[in-house]
Short mmCIF file of the C-alpha atoms (twelve columns), coordinates in Angstrom:
data_MODEL
# 
_entry.id   MODEL 
# 
loop_
_atom_site.group_PDB 
_atom_site.id 
_atom_site.type_symbol 
_atom_site.label_atom_id 
_atom_site.label_alt_id 
_atom_site.label_comp_id 
_atom_site.label_asym_id 
_atom_site.label_seq_id 
_atom_site.Cartn_x 
_atom_site.Cartn_y 
_atom_site.Cartn_z 
_atom_site.pdbx_PDB_model_num 
ATOM 1   C CA . MET A 1   39.108 132.080 53.661 1 
ATOM 2   C CA . LYS A 2   40.431 135.596 53.288 1 
ATOM 3   C CA . SER A 3   43.124 135.242 55.913 1 
ATOM 4   C CA . LEU A 4   44.666 132.444 53.848 1 
ATOM 5   C CA . LYS A 5   44.026 133.885 50.410 1 
ATOM 6   C CA . LEU A 6   45.856 137.087 51.248 1 
ATOM 7   C CA . ILE A 7   49.066 135.192 51.977 1 
ATOM 8   C CA . ALA A 8   49.387 134.379 48.309 1 
ATOM 9   C CA . LEU A 9   49.501 138.082 47.462 1 
ATOM 10  C CA . LEU A 10  53.016 138.519 48.832 1 
ATOM 11  C CA . ILE A 11  54.458 135.876 46.567 1 
ATOM 12  C CA . SER A 12  54.153 137.888 43.359 1 
ATOM 13  C CA . PHE A 13  57.010 140.154 44.395 1 
ATOM 14  C CA . SER A 14  59.505 137.272 44.245 1 
ATOM 15  C CA . PHE A 15  59.375 137.351 40.489 1 
ATOM 16  C CA . LEU A 16  60.520 140.976 40.539 1 
ATOM 17  C CA . ILE A 17  63.883 139.861 41.853 1 
ATOM 18  C CA . ALA A 18  64.106 136.386 40.354 1 
ATOM 19  C CA . CYS A 19  62.630 136.381 36.895 1 
ATOM 20  C CA . SER A 20  64.596 138.900 34.899 1 
ATOM 21  C CA . ASN A 21  65.816 135.776 33.096 1 
ATOM 22  C CA . GLU A 22  63.244 133.101 32.357 1 
ATOM 23  C CA . ASP A 23  65.900 130.378 32.289 1 
ATOM 24  C CA . GLU A 24  66.094 128.391 35.491 1 
ATOM 25  C CA . ILE A 25  69.170 129.362 37.480 1 
ATOM 26  C CA . PRO A 26  70.448 126.676 39.849 1 
ATOM 27  C CA . SER A 27  70.568 127.652 43.511 1 
ATOM 28  C CA . ARG A 28  73.426 126.806 45.870 1 
ATOM 29  C CA . ILE A 29  70.876 126.540 48.673 1 
ATOM 30  C CA . ASP A 30  69.111 123.204 49.003 1 
ATOM 31  C CA . ILE A 31  65.492 124.229 48.528 1 
ATOM 32  C CA . PRO A 32  63.084 121.326 49.161 1 
ATOM 33  C CA . ALA A 33  61.493 120.097 45.958 1 
ATOM 34  C CA . GLN A 34  58.333 119.573 48.026 1 
ATOM 35  C CA . PHE A 35  57.049 121.108 51.234 1 
ATOM 36  C CA . SER A 36  53.523 119.753 50.990 1 
ATOM 37  C CA . VAL A 37  51.676 116.514 50.314 1 
ATOM 38  C CA . ASP A 38  49.108 116.510 47.506 1 
ATOM 39  C CA . ILE A 39  45.738 115.101 48.535 1 
ATOM 40  C CA . PRO A 40  43.622 113.139 46.029 1 
ATOM 41  C CA . GLN A 41  40.750 115.175 44.635 1 
ATOM 42  C CA . PRO A 42  37.917 112.886 45.817 1 
ATOM 43  C CA . ILE A 43  38.581 113.931 49.425 1 
ATOM 44  C CA . SER A 44  39.885 117.437 48.687 1 
ATOM 45  C CA . ASP A 45  37.623 119.892 46.972 1 
ATOM 46  C CA . ASN A 46  36.030 123.275 47.453 1 
ATOM 47  C CA . GLY A 47  33.226 122.720 49.926 1 
ATOM 48  C CA . GLY A 48  30.564 124.752 51.582 1 
ATOM 49  C CA . GLY A 49  29.822 125.604 55.195 1 
ATOM 50  C CA . LEU A 50  29.205 123.423 58.195 1 
ATOM 51  C CA . ASN A 51  26.623 125.593 59.900 1 
ATOM 52  C CA . GLY A 52  23.428 123.539 59.729 1 
ATOM 53  C CA . ARG A 53  21.785 124.323 56.433 1 
ATOM 54  C CA . LEU A 54  21.005 120.671 55.839 1 
ATOM 55  C CA . ALA A 55  17.971 121.193 53.668 1 
ATOM 56  C CA . GLY A 56  18.566 118.380 51.204 1 
ATOM 57  C CA . ASP A 57  16.761 118.279 47.882 1 
ATOM 58  C CA . GLY A 58  13.274 118.039 49.301 1 
ATOM 59  C CA . ASP A 59  13.088 114.268 49.714 1 
ATOM 60  C CA . GLY A 60  13.554 114.462 53.502 1 
ATOM 61  C CA . VAL A 61  17.035 112.927 53.400 1 
ATOM 62  C CA . ILE A 62  20.066 114.890 54.567 1 
ATOM 63  C CA . GLU A 63  22.260 114.455 51.525 1 
ATOM 64  C CA . GLY A 64  25.713 112.934 51.790 1 
ATOM 65  C CA . ASN A 65  27.274 115.721 49.737 1 
ATOM 66  C CA . GLU A 66  25.933 118.222 52.289 1 
ATOM 67  C CA . ILE A 67  27.145 116.226 55.280 1 
ATOM 68  C CA . TYR A 68  30.652 115.809 53.926 1 
ATOM 69  C CA . GLU A 69  31.142 118.963 51.860 1 
ATOM 70  C CA . SER A 70  32.860 120.759 54.752 1 
ATOM 71  C CA . LEU A 71  35.242 117.840 55.185 1 
ATOM 72  C CA . ARG A 72  36.445 118.236 51.623 1 
ATOM 73  C CA . GLY A 73  36.554 122.014 51.959 1 
ATOM 74  C CA . PHE A 74  38.508 121.782 55.209 1 
ATOM 75  C CA . ILE A 75  41.055 119.456 53.618 1 
ATOM 76  C CA . LYS A 76  41.369 121.868 50.699 1 
ATOM 77  C CA . ILE A 77  42.153 124.746 53.085 1 
ATOM 78  C CA . GLY A 78  44.896 122.751 54.761 1 
ATOM 79  C CA . GLU A 79  46.367 121.617 51.473 1 
ATOM 80  C CA . GLY A 80  46.258 125.141 50.085 1 
ATOM 81  C CA . SER A 81  48.097 126.499 53.114 1 
ATOM 82  C CA . ALA A 82  50.980 124.116 52.516 1 
ATOM 83  C CA . GLU A 83  51.055 124.938 48.825 1 
ATOM 84  C CA . ILE A 84  51.453 128.618 49.701 1 
ATOM 85  C CA . VAL A 85  54.552 127.756 51.729 1 
ATOM 86  C CA . GLN A 86  55.885 125.673 48.847 1 
ATOM 87  C CA . PHE A 87  55.524 128.685 46.599 1 
ATOM 88  C CA . THR A 88  57.033 131.005 49.207 1 
ATOM 89  C CA . LEU A 89  60.213 128.951 49.205 1 
ATOM 90  C CA . GLN A 90  60.852 130.308 45.735 1 
ATOM 91  C CA . VAL A 91  61.694 133.574 47.476 1 
ATOM 92  C CA . ALA A 92  64.749 131.797 48.868 1 
ATOM 93  C CA . VAL A 93  65.674 130.781 45.344 1 
ATOM 94  C CA . ALA A 94  65.217 134.386 44.248 1 
ATOM 95  C CA . LEU A 95  67.480 135.694 47.012 1 
ATOM 96  C CA . GLU A 96  70.129 133.102 46.213 1 
ATOM 97  C CA . THR A 97  69.898 133.850 42.505 1 
ATOM 98  C CA . GLN A 98  70.649 137.503 43.215 1 
ATOM 99  C CA . ASN A 99  73.391 136.523 45.694 1 
ATOM 100 C CA . VAL A 100 71.740 138.373 48.570 1 
ATOM 101 C CA . ARG A 101 70.724 137.332 52.044 1 
ATOM 102 C CA . THR A 102 68.506 140.313 52.844 1 
ATOM 103 C CA . PHE A 103 65.906 141.975 50.658 1 
ATOM 104 C CA . THR A 104 63.672 144.902 51.664 1 
ATOM 105 C CA . PHE A 105 60.655 146.024 49.691 1 
ATOM 106 C CA . GLU A 106 57.473 148.019 50.044 1 
ATOM 107 C CA . SER A 107 54.426 145.807 49.917 1 
ATOM 108 C CA . ASP A 108 51.933 146.653 47.198 1 
ATOM 109 C CA . ASP A 109 49.230 145.205 49.435 1 
ATOM 110 C CA . ASP A 110 49.454 147.254 52.633 1 
ATOM 111 C CA . GLY A 111 52.102 149.816 51.669 1 
ATOM 112 C CA . ARG A 112 54.361 148.765 54.524 1 
ATOM 113 C CA . GLU A 113 58.038 147.943 54.320 1 
ATOM 114 C CA . LYS A 114 58.871 144.244 54.591 1 
ATOM 115 C CA . ARG A 115 62.226 142.517 54.811 1 
ATOM 116 C CA . PHE A 116 63.275 138.991 53.902 1 
ATOM 117 C CA . ASP A 117 66.332 137.479 55.583 1 
ATOM 118 C CA . LEU A 118 67.948 134.193 54.616 1 
ATOM 119 C CA . SER A 119 70.318 132.498 57.083 1 
ATOM 120 C CA . GLU A 120 72.243 129.236 57.249 1 
ATOM 121 C CA . SER A 121 73.029 126.960 60.217 1 
ATOM 122 C CA . VAL A 122 70.609 128.246 62.837 1 
ATOM 123 C CA . THR A 123 69.226 126.741 66.041 1 
ATOM 124 C CA . ARG A 124 65.609 127.422 66.956 1 
ATOM 125 C CA . GLY A 125 63.689 125.855 69.791 1 
ATOM 126 C CA . GLY A 126 66.745 123.766 70.630 1 
ATOM 127 C CA . VAL A 127 66.780 122.205 67.140 1 
ATOM 128 C CA . ALA A 128 69.490 122.756 64.523 1 
ATOM 129 C CA . TYR A 129 68.389 123.668 60.988 1 
ATOM 130 C CA . ASP A 130 70.352 124.065 57.788 1 
ATOM 131 C CA . TYR A 131 68.406 127.135 56.703 1 
ATOM 132 C CA . GLU A 132 66.003 129.795 57.957 1 
ATOM 133 C CA . MET A 133 64.069 132.330 55.945 1 
ATOM 134 C CA . THR A 134 62.121 135.071 57.701 1 
ATOM 135 C CA . MET A 135 59.945 137.960 56.658 1 
ATOM 136 C CA . ILE A 136 59.648 140.989 58.947 1 
ATOM 137 C CA . ASP A 137 57.208 143.888 59.005 1 
ATOM 138 C CA . VAL A 138 59.914 146.523 59.387 1 
ATOM 139 C CA . ALA A 139 58.058 149.375 61.101 1 
ATOM 140 C CA . ASP A 140 56.959 147.240 64.030 1 
ATOM 141 C CA . ASN A 141 59.817 144.728 63.780 1 
ATOM 142 C CA . GLU A 142 57.170 142.000 63.854 1 
ATOM 143 C CA . MET A 143 57.708 138.584 62.300 1 
ATOM 144 C CA . ALA A 144 55.415 137.770 59.396 1 
ATOM 145 C CA . LEU A 145 56.899 134.485 58.189 1 
ATOM 146 C CA . GLN A 146 59.452 131.938 59.355 1 
ATOM 147 C CA . ILE A 147 60.558 128.876 57.406 1 
ATOM 148 C CA . LEU A 148 63.099 126.466 58.891 1 
ATOM 149 C CA . TRP A 149 64.345 123.415 57.037 1 
ATOM 150 C CA . ASN A 150 66.942 120.707 56.771 1 
ATOM 151 C CA . ALA A 151 67.970 119.371 53.392 1 
ATOM 152 C CA . ASP A 152 68.902 115.729 54.079 1 
ATOM 153 C CA . PRO A 153 66.498 114.264 54.943 1 
ATOM 154 C CA . VAL A 154 64.054 116.996 53.972 1 
ATOM 155 C CA . GLU A 155 62.069 118.228 56.952 1 
ATOM 156 C CA . GLY A 156 61.041 121.626 58.166 1 
ATOM 157 C CA . ILE A 157 58.562 124.017 59.721 1 
ATOM 158 C CA . ALA A 158 56.856 127.045 58.209 1 
ATOM 159 C CA . ILE A 159 54.929 129.574 60.295 1 
ATOM 160 C CA . LEU A 160 52.996 132.525 58.903 1 
ATOM 161 C CA . LYS A 161 51.163 135.418 60.554 1 
ATOM 162 C CA . PRO A 162 48.798 136.869 57.934 1 
ATOM 163 C CA . TYR A 163 48.297 140.147 59.807 1 
ATOM 164 C CA . ASN A 164 51.984 141.019 59.527 1 
ATOM 165 C CA . ILE A 165 52.055 139.979 55.888 1 
ATOM 166 C CA . ASP A 166 49.196 142.283 54.890 1 
ATOM 167 C CA . ARG A 167 47.756 144.618 57.550 1 
ATOM 168 C CA . ARG A 168 45.140 145.969 55.153 1 
ATOM 169 C CA . GLU A 169 43.450 142.692 54.274 1 
ATOM 170 C CA . SER A 170 43.839 140.764 57.525 1 
ATOM 171 C CA . GLY A 171 42.530 143.198 60.091 1 
ATOM 172 C CA . ASP A 172 39.910 140.614 61.015 1 
ATOM 173 C CA . ALA A 173 42.606 138.015 61.727 1 
ATOM 174 C CA . ILE A 174 45.048 139.868 63.954 1 
ATOM 175 C CA . ASP A 175 45.844 136.801 66.061 1 
ATOM 176 C CA . ALA A 176 45.794 134.178 63.306 1 
ATOM 177 C CA . TYR A 177 48.796 131.921 62.665 1 
ATOM 178 C CA . VAL A 178 49.399 129.151 60.141 1 
ATOM 179 C CA . ARG A 179 51.983 126.418 60.734 1 
ATOM 180 C CA . ILE A 180 53.068 123.621 58.402 1 
ATOM 181 C CA . ASP A 181 55.337 120.789 59.577 1 
ATOM 182 C CA . TYR A 182 56.758 118.763 56.689 1 
ATOM 183 C CA . SER A 183 58.934 115.639 56.745 1 
ATOM 184 C CA . GLU A 184 60.340 113.013 54.404 1 
ATOM 185 C CA . ASP A 185 61.809 111.123 57.373 1 
ATOM 186 C CA . ASP A 186 58.870 109.032 58.603 1 
ATOM 187 C CA . ALA A 187 59.073 105.252 58.839 1 
ATOM 188 C CA . ASN A 188 55.424 104.822 57.866 1 
ATOM 189 C CA . TYR A 189 55.132 107.276 54.974 1 
ATOM 190 C CA . ASP A 190 57.109 108.641 52.045 1 
ATOM 191 C CA . ALA A 191 56.197 112.154 53.174 1 
ATOM 192 C CA . THR A 192 54.039 113.766 55.841 1 
ATOM 193 C CA . MET A 193 52.732 117.193 56.653 1 
ATOM 194 C CA . THR A 194 50.759 118.628 59.547 1 
ATOM 195 C CA . VAL A 195 48.873 121.862 58.948 1 
ATOM 196 C CA . SER A 196 47.811 123.854 62.018 1 
ATOM 197 C CA . ILE A 197 45.848 127.119 62.073 1 
ATOM 198 C CA . SER A 198 44.971 129.083 65.205 1 
ATOM 199 C CA . GLY A 199 43.379 132.380 66.136 1 
ATOM 200 C CA . LEU A 200 40.958 132.750 63.252 1 
ATOM 201 C CA . GLU A 201 37.985 135.043 63.696 1 
ATOM 202 C CA . THR A 202 35.508 134.148 61.009 1 
ATOM 203 C CA . VAL A 203 31.834 133.278 60.844 1 
ATOM 204 C CA . GLU A 204 32.453 131.091 57.825 1 
ATOM 205 C CA . ASN A 205 32.091 127.316 58.180 1 
ATOM 206 C CA . GLY A 206 30.442 127.443 61.600 1 
ATOM 207 C CA . ASP A 207 32.771 130.047 63.102 1 
ATOM 208 C CA . ILE A 208 36.133 128.253 62.852 1 
ATOM 209 C CA . ASP A 209 38.859 129.455 65.181 1 
ATOM 210 C CA . ASN A 210 41.410 126.597 65.110 1 
ATOM 211 C CA . MET A 211 42.147 123.609 62.918 1 
ATOM 212 C CA . LYS A 212 44.771 120.879 62.609 1 
ATOM 213 C CA . MET A 213 45.309 118.251 59.919 1 
ATOM 214 C CA . PHE A 214 47.840 115.451 59.387 1 
ATOM 215 C CA . VAL A 215 48.566 114.068 55.926 1 
ATOM 216 C CA . GLY A 216 50.736 111.043 55.206 1 
ATOM 217 C CA . LYS A 217 51.495 109.652 51.747 1 
ATOM 218 C CA . LYS A 218 52.737 106.151 50.912 1 
ATOM 219 C CA . GLY A 219 52.852 105.417 47.211 1 
ATOM 220 C CA . ASP A 220 49.478 106.333 45.734 1 
ATOM 221 C CA . ILE A 221 47.681 106.186 49.088 1 
ATOM 222 C CA . VAL A 222 47.184 109.316 51.203 1 
ATOM 223 C CA . ASP A 223 45.920 109.170 54.797 1 
ATOM 224 C CA . VAL A 224 44.347 112.299 56.273 1 
ATOM 225 C CA . MET A 225 43.277 112.961 59.863 1 
ATOM 226 C CA . GLY A 226 42.093 116.260 61.249 1 
ATOM 227 C CA . ASN A 227 39.856 118.498 63.300 1 
ATOM 228 C CA . SER A 228 38.458 121.987 62.993 1 
ATOM 229 C CA . ASN A 229 36.988 123.723 66.043 1 
ATOM 230 C CA . HIS A 230 33.691 125.599 65.786 1 
ATOM 231 C CA . PRO A 231 32.941 127.416 69.081 1 
ATOM 232 C CA . ASN A 232 29.533 128.768 68.077 1 
ATOM 233 C CA . ILE A 233 28.200 126.040 65.846 1 
ATOM 234 C CA . GLU A 234 24.495 125.376 65.442 1 
ATOM 235 C CA . ILE A 235 23.658 122.323 63.382 1 
ATOM 236 C CA . ILE A 236 20.036 121.465 64.186 1 
ATOM 237 C CA . ASP A 237 19.483 122.031 67.908 1 
ATOM 238 C CA . PRO A 238 19.523 125.810 68.627 1 
ATOM 239 C CA . ASN A 239 19.998 125.147 72.345 1 
ATOM 240 C CA . TYR A 240 23.289 123.311 71.976 1 
ATOM 241 C CA . THR A 241 26.257 125.262 73.368 1 
ATOM 242 C CA . GLY A 242 29.924 124.604 73.950 1 
ATOM 243 C CA . GLY A 243 31.095 124.200 70.381 1 
ATOM 244 C CA . ARG A 244 32.031 121.128 68.407 1 
ATOM 245 C CA . ASN A 245 34.992 119.762 66.489 1 
ATOM 246 C CA . TYR A 246 34.531 118.640 62.927 1 
ATOM 247 C CA . ALA A 247 36.764 115.574 63.339 1 
ATOM 248 C CA . PHE A 248 37.543 113.048 60.640 1 
ATOM 249 C CA . VAL A 249 39.818 110.389 59.217 1 
ATOM 250 C CA . ALA A 250 40.036 109.813 55.485 1 
ATOM 251 C CA . ARG A 251 42.008 108.041 52.795 1 
ATOM 252 C CA . GLY A 252 42.449 108.776 49.107 1 
ATOM 253 C CA . ASP A 253 43.968 106.809 46.244 1 
ATOM 254 C CA . GLU A 254 45.634 108.823 43.482 1 
ATOM 255 C CA . SER A 255 45.636 105.871 41.085 1 
ATOM 256 C CA . THR A 256 41.909 105.119 41.277 1 
ATOM 257 C CA . ASP A 257 40.522 108.549 42.227 1 
ATOM 258 C CA . LEU A 258 38.604 107.038 45.114 1 
ATOM 259 C CA . GLY A 259 38.231 108.217 48.693 1 
ATOM 260 C CA . VAL A 260 36.764 107.030 51.975 1 
ATOM 261 C CA . ALA A 261 36.118 108.910 55.221 1 
ATOM 262 C CA . LYS A 262 34.679 108.715 58.709 1 
ATOM 263 C CA . LEU A 263 33.316 111.837 60.340 1 
ATOM 264 C CA . ALA A 264 32.548 112.755 63.956 1 
ATOM 265 C CA . LEU A 265 31.134 115.880 65.611 1 
ATOM 266 C CA . PRO A 266 32.375 115.682 69.224 1 
ATOM 267 C CA . PRO A 267 31.976 118.508 71.752 1 
ATOM 268 C CA . SER A 268 34.989 120.802 71.727 1 
ATOM 269 C CA . SER A 269 35.777 119.893 75.339 1 
ATOM 270 C CA . THR A 270 36.249 116.171 74.577 1 
ATOM 271 C CA . THR A 271 39.598 114.983 75.962 1 
ATOM 272 C CA . THR A 272 40.066 111.758 73.967 1 
ATOM 273 C CA . ASP A 273 40.693 111.072 70.294 1 
ATOM 274 C CA . ASP A 274 38.364 108.046 70.418 1 
ATOM 275 C CA . VAL A 275 35.376 109.924 68.987 1 
ATOM 276 C CA . LEU A 276 34.469 108.191 65.739 1 
ATOM 277 C CA . VAL A 277 31.787 105.942 67.272 1 
ATOM 278 C CA . ASP A 278 30.188 107.772 70.188 1 
ATOM 279 C CA . PHE A 279 30.179 111.086 68.313 1 
ATOM 280 C CA . SER A 280 29.804 109.807 64.763 1 
ATOM 281 C CA . VAL A 281 27.979 112.167 62.439 1 
ATOM 282 C CA . PHE A 282 24.977 109.794 62.536 1 
ATOM 283 C CA . ALA A 283 24.882 109.670 66.349 1 
ATOM 284 C CA . VAL A 284 25.175 113.444 66.747 1 
ATOM 285 C CA . LEU A 285 22.602 114.307 64.088 1 
ATOM 286 C CA . GLU A 286 20.252 111.708 65.545 1 
ATOM 287 C CA . ALA A 287 20.586 113.288 68.988 1 
ATOM 288 C CA . GLU A 288 20.044 116.778 67.616 1 
ATOM 289 C CA . ILE A 289 16.932 115.709 65.724 1 
ATOM 290 C CA . ASN A 290 15.569 114.102 68.886 1 
ATOM 291 C CA . ALA A 291 16.248 117.336 70.764 1 
ATOM 292 C CA . VAL A 292 13.946 119.350 68.509 1 
ATOM 293 C CA . ALA A 293 11.375 116.839 67.233 1 
ATOM 294 C CA . ASP A 294 9.456  113.751 68.324 1 
ATOM 295 C CA . LEU A 295 9.945  111.361 65.412 1 
ATOM 296 C CA . ASP A 296 9.824  107.604 65.047 1 
ATOM 297 C CA . GLN A 297 13.240 106.006 64.734 1 
ATOM 298 C CA . SER A 298 12.329 104.733 61.280 1 
ATOM 299 C CA . ILE A 299 11.829 108.310 60.113 1 
ATOM 300 C CA . ILE A 300 15.121 109.417 61.634 1 
ATOM 301 C CA . ASP A 301 16.892 106.480 60.006 1 
ATOM 302 C CA . ALA A 302 15.468 107.539 56.659 1 
ATOM 303 C CA . ILE A 303 16.531 111.162 57.154 1 
ATOM 304 C CA . LEU A 304 20.059 110.047 58.019 1 
ATOM 305 C CA . ALA A 305 20.337 107.287 55.442 1 
ATOM 306 C CA . GLU A 306 23.443 108.912 53.953 1 
ATOM 307 C CA . ALA A 307 25.086 109.731 57.296 1 
ATOM 308 C CA . GLN A 308 26.421 106.257 57.999 1 
ATOM 309 C CA . SER A 309 30.134 105.500 58.289 1 
ATOM 310 C CA . PRO A 310 32.263 105.185 56.333 1 
ATOM 311 C CA . ALA A 311 31.419 107.421 53.391 1 
ATOM 312 C CA . TYR A 312 32.691 106.688 49.876 1 
ATOM 313 C CA . PHE A 313 33.756 109.266 47.284 1 
ATOM 314 C CA . ASN A 314 34.952 109.542 43.724 1 
ATOM 315 C CA . ASN A 315 35.833 112.601 41.660 1 
ATOM 316 C CA . ASN A 316 32.150 113.517 41.467 1 
ATOM 317 C CA . GLY A 317 31.838 113.596 45.251 1 
ATOM 318 C CA . PHE A 318 29.816 111.475 47.650 1 
ATOM 319 C CA . ILE A 319 28.698 108.052 46.398 1 
ATOM 320 C CA . THR A 320 27.125 106.283 49.369 1 
ATOM 321 C CA . SER A 321 27.853 105.406 52.991 1 
ATOM 322 C CA . GLY A 322 27.760 102.521 55.433 1 
ATOM 323 C CA . VAL A 323 29.687 99.302  55.936 1 
ATOM 324 C CA . ASP A 324 27.012 97.274  54.128 1 
ATOM 325 C CA . ASN A 325 26.942 99.636  51.155 1 
ATOM 326 C CA . LYS A 326 30.605 99.433  50.142 1 
ATOM 327 C CA . PRO A 327 30.835 99.828  46.367 1 
ATOM 328 C CA . THR A 328 32.510 96.894  44.639 1 
ATOM 329 C CA . SER A 329 35.236 99.186  43.273 1 
ATOM 330 C CA . PHE A 330 36.529 99.823  46.819 1 
ATOM 331 C CA . ASP A 331 39.092 97.379  48.182 1 
ATOM 332 C CA . ALA A 332 38.463 96.120  51.723 1 
ATOM 333 C CA . ASP A 333 41.950 97.061  52.906 1 
ATOM 334 C CA . PHE A 334 41.587 100.545 51.453 1 
ATOM 335 C CA . VAL A 335 38.382 101.289 53.371 1 
ATOM 336 C CA . ASP A 336 39.726 99.883  56.637 1 
ATOM 337 C CA . LEU A 337 40.453 103.053 58.601 1 
ATOM 338 C CA . SER A 338 41.008 101.278 61.911 1 
ATOM 339 C CA . GLY A 339 44.020 102.610 63.730 1 
ATOM 340 C CA . MET A 340 43.378 106.120 62.452 1 
ATOM 341 C CA . ASN A 341 42.006 108.744 64.827 1 
ATOM 342 C CA . PRO A 342 41.605 112.504 64.607 1 
ATOM 343 C CA . PHE A 343 43.270 114.785 67.135 1 
ATOM 344 C CA . VAL A 344 41.927 115.298 70.664 1 
ATOM 345 C CA . PRO A 345 39.153 117.921 70.292 1 
ATOM 346 C CA . ASN A 346 40.079 119.800 73.458 1 
ATOM 347 C CA . ASP A 347 43.679 120.096 72.235 1 
ATOM 348 C CA . VAL A 348 42.505 121.628 68.962 1 
ATOM 349 C CA . LYS A 349 40.130 123.924 70.847 1 
ATOM 350 C CA . ASN A 350 43.091 125.251 72.865 1 
ATOM 351 C CA . LEU A 351 45.620 125.210 70.025 1 
ATOM 352 C CA . THR A 352 48.078 128.115 69.970 1 
ATOM 353 C CA . ILE A 353 50.856 128.799 67.477 1 
ATOM 354 C CA . ASP A 354 53.791 131.191 67.615 1 
ATOM 355 C CA . PHE A 355 57.125 131.695 65.933 1 
ATOM 356 C CA . ILE A 356 60.054 129.600 67.138 1 
ATOM 357 C CA . GLN A 357 62.781 131.431 69.032 1 
# 
C-alpha cells in the first residue's frame, strides 16, 4: 500500500542527525522499547487482494489460501504501520542525542521543509502525557505526525498523515490518516495495540477506505481482531451493492508457529459485532453463489469445502478448516475463539481519525 510505504521514507533522515557515532548513546528521554506487538507469521504474511478472483486451481474448490490470503495481508499492513511508528521514535532519540528539541530539514522526498518538535509534559485531549513529538509541514503549517506517550506504564498514541509527510507520493491519499494506540497497562494482556486507518482511496484489496485492528499479546499467544471496509467490493455477485467489511478474529502462537482464524463478510452497514455466524465467509459465499447460479447444495458444499470456520494455519499458510477437521497439533483451548468479536462494521465504515488537540 503506497500510502503506508511512503511513511518509511522519512525515517532515513534520522540517521543524518543521530548516527555520526555508531556507538549507542543513552537518551535522557524515556523512549518506549516497544510501540507495537509482533504478530506470529502464520496469521501475518503478505497476501493478495480480496476482490473476487476466487478461481482456485481448477478443481472447482475455492481454495483456503485464496479465501484467507487477504486476512493475512491485512494483518501485515496493520503490523507494519505500528513498526513504522516504532522506528519513527528513534527520531526522538536522535533529537535528544543532539540536545535539541526542534529540528528542521528539507525532505528529499517532496522537497518541502519539515520540522520535528519534541516536548515534555503536555496535555492533549484532556489527557496528560510525559512526551510529545510532532512533525510539521512548514509551508502550510500542517501536522504530519504526532506521537504522545507515557513512560511508566508505557502507553501512547501515534497519528500520521501521509500526505503531509510526502506530498509527492501520497497525492492519492490526501485524506488518509494512520493511528496506533499502544499500551502495556492492560489487565488481560502483556501489551496491546490498536491500529486504525481512515480515508484511504485505493482500488487495491477491494477498494479499502478504512480499517481497524486490535492486537493483544499474553506470553506466546497473540489475539487479533479486526475489520477492513470495502465500499465497492464485488466477490461473486455483480449485483451486490453497499460494501462489506472483511471482519475476523484470529490467534497465533509464537512458540508453535500455529494460527487459527474465523472470518466474516458482513455488509458495511451492520450495526452489531456479532457477525461471525450469520455472515461467516461460508454463509456469504454460499448466498453469492446462489445469487448467480442454480446449483445443488452438494455442489456448493464441495466448492466451499475450505471455507468452513475456523481455519487453521502454519508457517506455510492455510492447512484446513472446520470444527471437525481440527489438526491434532492444535490445542482445543487455543482454537476456542469464543468471546472474541471483530469491531462493529458500521463503526469501521464511518471511522474518522484526526490529530489530538
